[in-house]
MARDO-123534 format. One line per 5 residues: their letters; for each residue x negated, y, z of C-alpha. Coordinates in pm, whole numbers. Example, Ala and Ser with C-alpha at 12.3 -4.5 7.8 and 13.67 -1.06 7.14 Angstrom:
2
as	-1230,-450,780; -1367,-106,714;
END
This chain:
377
mrrvl	-7853,9458,14219; -8148,9374,14423; -8482,9565,14388; -8824,9446,14416; -9144,9659,14406;
qvist	-9439,9477,14295; -9815,9636,14454; -10100,9552,14287; -10480,9717,14308; -10626,9649,13973;
tgpgg	-10521,9754,13618; -10613,9445,13452; -10663,9261,13241; -10675,8939,13432; -10487,8634,13585;
getia	-10335,8781,13864; -10236,9117,13663; -10066,8897,13382; -9855,8723,13649; -9739,9061,13789;
velat	-9626,9168,13440; -9449,8858,13356; -9271,8863,13700; -9161,9224,13632; -9015,9098,13286;
glara	-8870,8788,13394; -8706,8929,13715; -8578,9225,13502; -8395,8953,13287; -8282,8773,13570;
gwesf	-8072,9060,13766; -8338,9213,13976; -8457,9591,13921; -8835,9544,13936; -9077,9815,13976;
valpg	-9459,9812,13994; -9711,10049,14174; -10058,10037,13970; -10330,10248,14093; -10344,10429,13731;
pgwiw	-10361,10383,13343; -10513,10038,13199; -10399,9676,13073; -10102,9655,13318; -9954,9986,13283;
dtlvs	-9959,9987,12876; -9822,9628,12886; -9535,9711,13107; -9436,10013,12918; -9427,9827,12617;
rgvsp	-9190,9616,12755; -8957,9870,12891; -9089,9843,13262; -9176,10210,13401; -9472,10158,13638;
qatpl	-9537,10393,13961; -9870,10570,13992; -10035,10469,14337; -10404,10593,14301; -10606,10412,14567;
ggpfd	-10902,10522,14758; -11100,10345,15028; -11173,10207,15293; -10823,10309,15450; -10630,10545,15221;
lryll	-10365,10713,15436; -10237,10877,15109; -10188,10562,14938; -9994,10426,15239; -9759,10731,15252;
klisl	-9716,10694,14903; -9579,10335,14887; -9356,10431,15204; -9227,10692,14981; -9137,10477,14692;
vrrlr	-9006,10221,14894; -8744,10467,15058; -8688,10677,14705; -8634,10351,14516; -8425,10159,14791;
idvlh	-8664,9864,14762; -8501,9528,14921; -8857,9346,14911; -9215,9449,14867; -9412,9171,14666;
thfft	-9772,9231,14701; -10087,9089,14487; -10414,9022,14610; -10596,9108,14978; -10571,9473,14984;
pavyg	-10245,9539,14898; -10122,9270,15149; -10272,9466,15418; -10139,9799,15314; -9803,9605,15238;
avvgr	-9796,9451,15570; -9804,9832,15725; -9517,9942,15483; -9289,9647,15589; -9366,9730,15960;
ltgip	-9303,10093,15917; -9001,10055,15666; -8835,9699,15805; -8839,9582,15456; -8944,9191,15388;
vistf	-9296,9144,15244; -9426,8871,15022; -9798,8874,14966; -9965,8659,14673; -10315,8562,14688;
hgvwd	-10466,8476,14347; -10811,8343,14437; -11097,8282,14699; -11221,8652,14653; -10914,8766,14842;
leesr	-11093,8591,15147; -11417,8763,15062; -11238,9083,15051; -11112,9042,15413; -11458,8956,15533;
rfrrv	-11481,9337,15684; -11285,9420,15987; -11122,9044,15916; -10960,9044,16250; -10789,9353,16220;
kwgli	-10670,9319,15853; -10534,9001,15933; -10361,9066,16252; -10181,9370,16058; -10085,9067,15768;
rggtn	-9959,8854,16013; -9742,9151,16164; -9588,9277,15888; -9541,8998,15615; -9301,8733,15591;
rlvfv	-9452,8497,15337; -9804,8444,15228; -9792,8271,14874; -10083,8101,14691; -10099,7984,14353;
sealr	-10239,7648,14430; -10255,7382,14698; -10627,7401,14661; -10604,7756,14744; -10378,7720,15042;
gqfat	-10596,7474,15189; -10923,7706,15188; -10720,7989,15349; -10551,7758,15620; -10880,7597,15717;
mnlvs	-10986,7955,15819; -10711,7945,16075; -10612,8295,15994; -10219,8242,15970; -9983,7982,16068;
gdrme	-9910,7712,15817; -9539,7740,15817; -9566,8111,15670; -9738,7970,15352; -9603,7874,15022;
vvpng	-9735,7746,14696; -9598,7888,14400; -9798,7781,14064; -9848,8073,13801; -9633,8013,13498;
ivlea	-9690,8130,13124; -9443,8199,12852; -9439,7913,12661; -9296,8049,12363; -9615,8247,12303;
fspdr	-9842,7932,12275; -9858,7652,12022; -10038,7345,11931; -10029,7409,11571; -10380,7487,11446;
dsglr	-10473,7846,11307; -10785,7904,11083; -10774,8282,11106; -11025,8308,11421; -11278,8045,11211;
qelgl	-11234,8273,10896; -11291,8621,11124; -11618,8448,11240; -11735,8363,10919; -11732,7961,11020;
aaetv	-11732,7672,10771; -11466,7429,10783; -11678,7158,10922; -11781,7349,11215; -11691,7256,11580;
ligav	-11551,7563,11774; -11576,7526,12153; -11431,7833,12334; -11337,7976,12675; -11122,8244,12810;
gnvrp	-11142,8500,13078; -11325,8821,13191; -11708,8808,13211; -11753,8826,13599; -11981,8604,13802;
akgya	-11717,8335,13927; -11630,8252,13549; -11955,8045,13516; -12063,8168,13164; -12441,8111,13253;
tflra	-12371,7784,13320; -12172,7760,12988; -12458,7933,12794; -12725,7673,12922; -12483,7414,12854;
aailr	-12452,7535,12483; -12830,7544,12458; -12833,7157,12557; -12557,7087,12307; -12720,7298,12022;
erhpn	-12984,7024,11977; -12730,6730,11980; -12480,6891,11745; -12608,7168,11503; -12231,7223,11372;
frfvv	-12126,7340,11725; -12037,7684,11781; -11920,7874,12129; -11714,8174,12179; -11560,8341,12450;
agdva	-11255,8598,12472; -11263,8843,12789; -11356,9187,12920; -11725,9218,12941; -11847,9373,13227;
kglgt	-12140,9601,13158; -12384,9497,13412; -12301,9119,13401; -12251,9108,13036; -12619,9256,12960;
eldel	-12745,8966,13175; -12565,8699,12986; -12644,8870,12653; -13024,8869,12768; -12967,8484,12867;
rrslg	-12790,8410,12529; -13088,8520,12335; -13340,8368,12546; -13193,8026,12508; -13218,8094,12131;
ladtf	-12830,8128,12091; -12797,8446,11923; -12608,8286,11614; -12439,7994,11815; -12281,8159,12083;
rflgf	-12062,8507,12083; -11888,8708,12352; -11607,8844,12170; -11464,9099,12423; -11094,9117,12527;
redvs	-10857,9014,12294; -10473,9054,12312; -10450,8765,12080; -10486,8512,12342; -10265,8254,12165;
rfmrg	-10415,8295,11812; -10764,8258,11964; -10640,7926,12144; -10513,7792,11829; -10827,7853,11647;
ldlfv	-11040,7647,11883; -11140,7255,11866; -11177,7227,12217; -11133,7443,12540; -11401,7518,12789;
qpsds	-11332,7636,13186; -11679,7646,13305; -11594,7862,13628; -11750,7836,13984; -11441,7942,14166;
egfsl	-11072,7927,14045; -10753,8003,14263; -10549,7879,13986; -10661,7898,13604; -10407,8037,13400;
tvvqa	-10610,7992,13091; -10616,7597,13149; -10244,7607,13141; -10244,7826,12826; -10484,7573,12670;
lasgl	-10263,7294,12749; -9985,7439,12601; -10195,7496,12270; -10242,7142,12293; -10637,7161,12327;
pivat	-10841,6896,12493; -10982,7031,12774; -11321,7029,12971; -11296,7209,13311; -11476,7220,13658;
rsggp	-11368,7113,14006; -11338,7478,14097; -11016,7505,14250; -10688,7492,14051; -10822,7311,13739;
eeilg	-10817,6974,13910; -10464,7017,14006; -10346,7119,13682; -10512,6856,13504; -10428,6585,13722;
ggehg	-10776,6511,13897; -10852,6419,13519; -10564,6253,13351; -10526,6525,13130; -10843,6666,13085;
vlvep	-11220,6616,13183; -11354,6725,13492; -11704,6830,13596; -11889,6961,13891; -11923,7375,13860;
rnpgq	-12281,7507,13809; -12406,7169,13654; -12480,7266,13245; -12608,6917,13187; -12278,6733,13318;
ladai	-12075,6994,13108; -12268,6945,12827; -12271,6583,12865; -11872,6580,12924; -11830,6808,12607;
selwa	-12033,6565,12385; -11869,6275,12497; -11509,6405,12453; -11578,6533,12117; -11722,6153,12013;
dpvrr	-11407,6007,12144; -11113,6125,11904; -10863,5858,12080; -10900,6045,12390; -10911,6377,12262;
ekfaq	-10561,6319,12064; -10431,6194,12392; -10499,6506,12605; -10385,6715,12276; -10054,6535,12298;
qgpal	-10017,6556,12663; -10091,6925,12707; -9770,7093,12586; -9525,6865,12756; -9726,6898,13069;
artry	-9712,7282,13035; -9340,7288,12967; -9244,7064,13278; -9475,7222,13539; -9575,7586,13435;
datrm	-9309,7762,13258; -9279,8135,13356; -8920,8072,13406; -8971,7833,13677; -9222,8062,13837;
vtdyq	-8955,8374,13857; -8687,8130,14000; -8921,8017,14277; -9009,8380,14344; -8654,8454,14353;
rlyar	-8578,8206,14603; -8857,8369,14816; -8700,8701,14780; -8350,8632,14846; -8453,8452,15153;
aagvp	-8657,8736,15279; -8378,8981,15193; -8113,8802,15369; -8217,8730,15673; -8419,8928,15953;
rgdaf	-8777,8921,15970; -8794,8704,16303; -8538,8462,16202; -8644,8381,15874; -8996,8308,15870;
pg	-9121,8214,16241; -9445,8262,16330;
END
């Protein structure tokens, strides 16, 4: 049995963290012995334990933590790891060094443009390490690969695209009134929502300003966001919400474990991000049979076929976002078309089983062929 160690520098929740969890679970079912190195307790740790996967504690300091590096090397040797798989930029740098020192193959997945931002300091040194110790760089969308390619940081023949996948069985197009009842909303209320942790790239200020425009046109519209609320930004957004007069119209509900139930309670899904490497929540909304309005922020336009399977607008444009929501709600035929297409599209392209299989192939190639012969460049 082959053994893989995934390394991630965050504790979740989030899109990349969800992918690490689903990979750990899916790979175990597919015959790989899967381990995950985490900096400490949190959502990923608890979720892995609930699924029977034992996390490995690897506390991470900065800016370059020698103890962290030595801990990873120790894990690789003690667990007899065959492939090291890192998520996000910082683990990619450490993973590359581990690969060089231990001789095991390294696969590094980048989940968003923030990975480029993290590489700004000592960029040449860090990317030199990655080039020297990583077999394959994986990107979760063609758009993200394209953004990295323009930087000429690594040769194109070492880049791979593996779109993220979801466990389709967890999502359903069947509507659920539980969320509406929880919020005390009348049956005729139109509930429009978004999912994602509160951070700058998610574009919630744009969503709030669009909601203020829509409130005047559609008094029966209500807006909700599910996602972990950062203290600083959360306070700013709450102040903006109140200044726009949306105290009774727009609610931040915080992190929720029941994303599937949340989706089934919505009438329309909005993804207002400024930047997205992929957008797992758009796929979840597709699988839930929701009509979608999303920004051209990277991943969403690929997922929605350039507008074939949902409405696309420019980021940071509240007026355009408000108009798109209003026009889509006024067109029940188009809404129904999107709702009908979504689950089939998710099944065809974004099944977690397919994602696990794609990574298995990468692992097998990397583990079975010497580094220099497997991936030139």
